[in-house]
Backbone as ProteinMPNN parsed JSONL, in Angstrom:
{"seq_chain_A": "XXXXXXXXXXXXXXXXXXXXXXXXXXXXXXXXXXXXXXXXXXXXXXX", "coords_chain_A": {"N_chain_A": [[12.322, -45.005, 2.949], [12.192, -44.408, 0.248], [13.45, -46.572, -0.8], [11.623, -48.555, -0.939], [9.917, -47.772, -2.858], [10.321, -48.483, -5.718], [9.645, -51.228, -5.648], [6.987, -51.107, -4.831], [5.919, -49.812, -7.006], [6.36, -51.716, -8.978], [4.687, -53.707, -8.049], [2.179, -52.532, -8.373], [2.188, -52.349, -11.122], [2.273, -55.035, -11.814], [-0.188, -55.852, -10.79], [-1.906, -54.388, -12.39], [-1.275, -55.499, -14.848], [-2.08, -58.143, -14.42], [-4.792, -57.698, -14.115], [-5.477, -56.734, -16.657], [-4.842, -58.969, -18.233], [-6.696, -60.735, -17.209], [-9.083, -59.506, -18.001], [-8.755, -59.666, -20.763], [-8.704, -62.447, -21.217], [-11.258, -63.071, -20.422], [-12.719, -61.676, -22.289], [-11.889, -62.899, -24.693], [-12.868, -65.403, -24.189], [-15.606, -64.959, -24.202], [-15.992, -64.107, -26.861], [-15.2, -66.408, -28.091], [-17.188, -68.199, -27.322], [-19.317, -66.971, -28.597], [-18.52, -67.215, -31.241], [-18.572, -69.951, -31.488], [-21.285, -70.437, -31.158], [-22.374, -69.054, -33.352], [-21.189, -70.483, -35.381], [-22.438, -72.877, -35.072], [-25.133, -72.245, -35.653], [-24.721, -71.48, -38.232], [-23.982, -73.845, -39.437], [-26.347, -75.24, -39.114], [-28.078, -73.744, -40.703], [-27.087, -74.388, -43.16], [-27.705, -77.03, -43.539]], "CA_chain_A": [[11.019, -45.025, 2.272], [12.401, -44.413, -1.203], [13.937, -47.89, -1.194], [10.459, -49.416, -1.18], [9.116, -47.219, -3.95], [10.341, -49.301, -6.942], [8.89, -52.459, -5.418], [5.573, -50.752, -4.811], [5.561, -49.507, -8.391], [6.309, -52.994, -9.686], [3.49, -54.409, -7.589], [1.057, -51.896, -9.05], [2.292, -52.723, -12.528], [1.883, -56.444, -11.895], [-1.631, -55.936, -10.562], [-2.535, -53.859, -13.599], [-1.059, -56.502, -15.879], [-2.949, -59.279, -14.103], [-6.154, -57.25, -14.39], [-5.634, -56.684, -18.111], [-4.848, -60.346, -18.735], [-7.979, -61.299, -16.801], [-10.085, -58.924, -18.883], [-8.526, -60.209, -22.102], [-9.114, -63.853, -21.273], [-12.715, -63.089, -20.332], [-13.193, -61.181, -23.576], [-11.66, -63.928, -25.706], [-13.761, -66.51, -23.868], [-16.931, -64.557, -24.67], [-16.005, -64.119, -28.325], [-15.088, -67.812, -28.487], [-18.53, -68.757, -27.159], [-20.143, -66.386, -29.644], [-18.093, -67.81, -32.509], [-19.046, -71.329, -31.478], [-22.733, -70.383, -31.347], [-22.649, -68.648, -34.731], [-20.771, -71.586, -36.24], [-23.478, -73.898, -34.943], [-26.299, -71.787, -36.408], [-24.287, -71.465, -39.629], [-24.045, -75.233, -39.883], [-27.766, -75.602, -39.158], [-28.685, -73.081, -41.856], [-26.607, -75.05, -44.365], [-28.325, -78.348, -43.697]], "C_chain_A": [[11.198, -45.118, 0.75], [12.882, -45.77, -1.698], [12.774, -48.813, -1.549], [9.643, -48.968, -2.392], [9.163, -48.051, -5.241], [9.544, -50.588, -6.8], [7.394, -52.191, -5.468], [5.086, -50.479, -6.227], [5.428, -50.796, -9.197], [5.062, -53.777, -9.315], [2.256, -53.849, -8.285], [1.015, -52.28, -10.516], [1.841, -54.163, -12.732], [0.384, -56.609, -11.725], [-2.393, -55.459, -11.786], [-2.445, -54.873, -14.73], [-1.982, -57.696, -15.674], [-4.4, -58.936, -14.418], [-6.424, -57.251, -15.89], [-5.706, -58.075, -18.715], [-6.173, -61.017, -18.413], [-9.088, -60.807, -17.721], [-9.979, -59.514, -20.287], [-9.014, -61.636, -22.224], [-10.631, -63.964, -21.214], [-13.316, -62.682, -21.67], [-13.053, -62.254, -24.649], [-12.562, -65.132, -25.466], [-15.161, -66.208, -24.38], [-17.012, -64.631, -26.186], [-15.885, -65.544, -28.857], [-16.451, -68.48, -28.396], [-19.443, -68.251, -28.282], [-19.806, -66.999, -30.998], [-18.598, -69.239, -32.615], [-20.55, -71.364, -31.764], [-23.078, -70.02, -32.793], [-22.237, -69.741, -35.712], [-21.825, -72.68, -36.228], [-24.698, -73.505, -35.774], [-25.979, -71.732, -37.905], [-24.402, -72.864, -40.224], [-25.507, -75.671, -40.04], [-28.427, -74.985, -40.39], [-28.239, -73.723, -43.171], [-27.308, -76.376, -44.613], [-29.774, -78.252, -44.142]], "O_chain_A": [[10.451, -45.816, 0.065], [12.742, -46.087, -2.879], [12.921, -49.733, -2.353], [8.785, -49.703, -2.883], [8.104, -48.303, -5.817], [8.845, -50.994, -7.729], [6.633, -52.949, -6.069], [3.978, -50.866, -6.6], [4.504, -50.95, -9.995], [4.452, -54.43, -10.162], [1.391, -54.602, -8.732], [-0.054, -52.508, -11.082], [1.128, -54.478, -13.685], [-0.246, -57.403, -12.424], [-3.401, -56.05, -12.173], [-3.404, -55.082, -15.473], [-2.587, -58.199, -16.62], [-5.148, -59.772, -14.925], [-7.473, -57.713, -16.34], [-6.522, -58.337, -19.599], [-6.714, -61.769, -19.224], [-9.929, -61.587, -18.167], [-10.989, -59.822, -20.919], [-9.659, -62.0, -23.208], [-11.227, -64.826, -21.861], [-14.298, -63.268, -22.127], [-13.98, -62.492, -25.423], [-12.975, -65.804, -26.411], [-15.83, -67.085, -24.927], [-17.981, -65.153, -26.737], [-16.397, -65.858, -29.932], [-16.833, -69.241, -29.285], [-20.237, -69.008, -28.84], [-20.696, -67.271, -31.804], [-19.002, -69.689, -33.688], [-21.027, -72.212, -32.518], [-23.977, -70.616, -33.387], [-22.867, -69.907, -36.757], [-22.074, -73.329, -37.243], [-25.238, -74.327, -36.514], [-26.863, -71.916, -38.741], [-24.856, -73.044, -41.354], [-25.854, -76.382, -40.983], [-29.244, -75.632, -41.047], [-28.934, -73.613, -44.182], [-27.483, -76.794, -45.758], [-30.435, -79.276, -44.319]]}, "name": "protein", "num_of_chains": 1, "seq": "XXXXXXXXXXXXXXXXXXXXXXXXXXXXXXXXXXXXXXXXXXXXXXX"}
């Protein structure tokens, strides 16, 4: 049983990492959309 423990731990770590990366990409995507929208309104206010 103890032989499988490191693998199980690595799997949990990988899942956590994948979850964090997913959250990060979603967050950066949202902020990218927001930046694009604000850049558009910024350009409109200049014209």
